[in-house]
C-alpha positions in Angstrom: 66.5 98.3 103.5 69.7 100.7 105.0 71.1 103.6 103.1 74.6 104.6 102.9 74.5 106.6 106.0 73.6 103.6 108.0 77.3 102.4 106.7 79.5 100.6 109.5 82.4 98.2 109.7 81.5 94.8 109.7 78.0 95.3 108.5 76.8 92.9 106.1 75.1 93.7 102.9 73.2 91.8 99.8 75.5 93.3 97.3 75.4 91.8 93.7 75.8 88.1 93.0 75.7 87.3 97.3 76.6 88.6 101.0 79.5 91.0 101.8 81.4 92.6 104.6 81.9 96.0 104.7 85.4 96.3 105.8 86.1 99.9 105.5 84.2 102.9 104.1 84.8 106.9 104.1 82.2 109.3 103.0 83.2 112.0 100.5 81.9 115.1 100.0 83.7 116.8 96.9 83.5 120.4 96.4 81.7 120.2 93.2 78.8 117.2 92.2 77.4 114.9 94.8 78.0 113.1 98.3 79.5 109.4 97.7 80.7 106.7 99.9 83.8 104.7 98.9 83.8 101.1 100.5 86.1 98.3 100.9 84.0 95.0 100.4 84.8 91.3 101.4 82.8 88.3 99.9 81.6 86.1 102.8 82.1 83.0 100.4 85.5 83.8 98.5 87.0 86.1 101.1 87.6 88.5 97.7 88.1 92.2 98.5 86.6 94.8 95.9 86.4 98.3 96.2 82.7 100.1 94.9 81.4 103.5 95.2 77.9 103.8 96.2 75.9 107.4 95.3 75.0 109.1 98.7 71.7 108.0 100.2 71.5 104.6 98.2 69.2 101.7 99.3 71.2 98.7 100.2 69.5 95.6 101.5 70.8 94.6 104.8 71.4 91.3 105.7 70.9 90.0 108.9 73.5 87.8 110.6 73.8 86.3 114.0 77.3 85.0 116.1 76.8 82.0 117.7 79.3 80.8 120.5 80.4 77.2 119.4 83.0 74.6 120.9 85.7 72.7 118.6 85.3 69.2 119.2 87.7 67.1 116.6 88.2 66.8 113.1 87.8 63.7 110.9 87.3 62.9 107.1 83.6 64.5 107.2 85.4 68.1 108.2 85.8 70.2 111.7 82.8 69.4 114.0 81.8 72.1 116.4 79.1 72.4 119.3 77.1 75.3 120.5 77.9 76.1 124.1 74.1 76.4 125.3 71.9 73.6 123.2 74.5 71.6 122.5 74.0 71.4 118.8 77.0 69.8 116.7 77.5 70.4 113.1 80.5 69.7 110.6 82.2 72.8 109.1 84.3 72.0 106.5 88.3 73.7 106.2 87.5 76.7 104.1 85.0 78.4 106.5 87.9 78.2 109.0 90.7 80.9 108.8 93.5 79.1 110.3 92.4 75.4 110.8 95.7 74.2 111.8 95.5 76.4 114.9 92.9 74.7 116.3 93.1 72.4 119.2 90.0 70.3 121.3 87.8 72.9 123.4 89.2 75.7 121.8 86.1 78.8 121.2 84.9 79.5 117.9 82.6 81.9 117.1 79.9 80.7 114.0 78.8 84.0 111.8 75.5 82.9 110.6 73.0 83.9 108.0 70.1 84.7 110.3 66.9 83.9 107.6 68.5 80.9 106.0 70.5 79.5 108.8 73.6 78.6 107.0 76.8 79.2 108.6 78.8 81.3 106.8 82.1 81.8 108.4 83.9 80.9 111.5 85.8 83.3 113.6 88.5 82.2 115.9 90.2 83.9 119.1 92.4 86.8 118.0 95.3 84.6 119.3 96.2 81.0 120.5 98.9 79.8 123.2 100.8 76.6 121.9 103.7 74.8 123.4 106.4 74.1 120.7 106.6 70.6 120.5 110.0 70.9 118.0 112.3 73.3 117.1 116.3 72.9 116.2 118.3 74.7 119.2 119.6 78.2 118.5 123.1 78.7 118.1 125.0 81.4 119.4 126.3 83.9 117.2 123.5 82.6 114.1 122.1 86.2 114.3 123.3 87.7 110.5 119.7 89.7 110.4 117.9 91.1 113.1 114.7 89.1 112.5 116.3 85.9 112.6 113.5 83.1 112.3 113.6 79.5 112.1 110.8 76.7 112.3 109.2 74.9 115.0 106.3 72.8 115.6 103.8 73.3 117.8 101.4 71.3 119.3 98.5 70.4 117.1 101.2 69.2 114.2 101.2 73.0 112.4 104.8 74.5 111.9 105.4 78.2 112.5 108.7 80.9 112.2 109.7 81.9 115.8 113.0 83.6 116.8 116.1 81.7 117.4 115.6 81.9 121.3 112.6 79.8 121.2 113.2 76.0 122.8 111.7 73.0 123.0 108.6 72.8 125.7 108.0 77.0 125.4 104.7 78.3 125.3 104.0 80.9 123.0 101.4 83.3 121.5 100.0 82.7 117.5 98.4 85.5 116.1 95.4 83.6 114.2 94.8 86.2 111.8 98.5 86.1 110.2 99.7 82.7 111.5 102.5 84.6 113.2 104.5 84.2 116.1 103.5 87.1 119.3 105.3 86.9 121.9 106.3 84.1 124.4 104.1 83.4 127.6 105.6 83.4 130.8 105.0 80.5 132.9 
């Protein structure tokens, strides 16, 4: 059991109907009345974020989770197959467990969050960004910048389409943010 004084970002707790990660918390001591903790909690299964207020000193049950290193192998009709990098144990994940599965290439590193007591996989975390080659994009036309943030669609090596600036050409290597599925920068070769 942990109390509200033990709260930290990323902590996993049993709350209401399931497991929740603490996304954000703030201890509040008003001028009148007792202290309390205002939190934002993210449901592990659904990804839904809710706000909740705990009275200061309340006990909550902390869930024991582990982060394990895995490597993405391939995708088929059974799901996304990954392998533990130390034990070589393989398992298949459903698409909902991976934040942006269209950005996965064979051999990419994935961190699997596992409930340690039940050994059930909760979610998979990808690297913060990935480098991808642009396999097709229309050439940007000179003078075609009606606004400062002119973007065009580009197909990357995994087959996904993302929006990139006009100066990106076919064959360029770009860095993509895996959390937002958005272009970050062109990688210098």
